[in-house]
C-alpha positions in Angstrom: -75.1 50.2 -22.0 -74.5 52.5 -19.2 -76.2 51.4 -15.7 -78.9 53.7 -16.0 -79.8 51.9 -19.3 -79.1 48.9 -17.7 -81.5 50.1 -14.6 -85.2 48.4 -16.1 -83.1 45.2 -16.4 -81.6 45.5 -12.7 -84.9 45.9 -11.3 -86.7 42.8 -12.6 -83.3 40.9 -11.3 -83.2 42.4 -8.1 -87.4 41.2 -8.6 -87.4 37.5 -9.3 -83.2 37.0 -7.4 -83.3 34.7 -4.6 -79.7 34.8 -4.2 -79.5 37.4 -1.4 -75.9 37.9 -1.7 -76.2 38.8 -5.6 -79.2 41.6 -4.4 -76.2 42.9 -2.4 -73.8 43.7 -5.1 -76.7 44.8 -7.3 -77.4 46.7 -5.1 -74.3 48.9 -4.3 -74.5 49.2 -8.1 -77.3 51.2 -7.6 -76.0 53.2 -5.1 -73.7 54.9 -7.9 -76.9 55.6 -9.4 -78.7 59.6 -8.4 -82.5 58.7 -10.0 -86.0 58.5 -8.4 -86.3 54.5 -9.5 -83.6 53.8 -7.4 -85.2 55.8 -4.4 -88.4 53.4 -5.0 -86.2 50.3 -5.3 -84.6 50.7 -2.0 -87.8 51.9 -0.3 -89.5 48.4 -1.7 -85.6 46.3 -0.7 -86.4 47.4 3.0 -89.0 45.7 3.7 -87.4 42.6 1.5 -87.7 38.7 3.1 -83.7 39.1 3.6 -82.7 41.2 7.0 -79.7 41.6 5.5 -80.9 42.8 2.5 -83.5 45.0 4.7 -80.5 46.1 6.3 -77.9 47.3 3.6 -81.3 48.7 1.4 -82.3 51.3 4.5 -78.7 51.7 5.5 -78.5 53.0 1.8 -81.8 55.0 2.2 -80.5 56.8 5.3 -76.9 57.4 4.5 -77.2 58.4 1.0 -80.6 60.2 0.4 -81.4 60.7 4.2 -84.5 59.1 4.6 -84.9 56.7 7.0 -87.2 54.0 7.6 -88.2 52.2 10.7 
């Protein structure tokens, strides 16, 4: 299974996971993908309950996708 095939599973884990460190690891893996679905995941994570996840998502959106969220 390649990373693109794993995307639905990674998205499900991110949506259900409560451990911010695991979410950050998945986010790191997602940065290797250039897919509109990944952009949507990062947008959603930019409003996550954990500040560390929000900050990392916003940073990724800004640095990789040139997408700014305040």
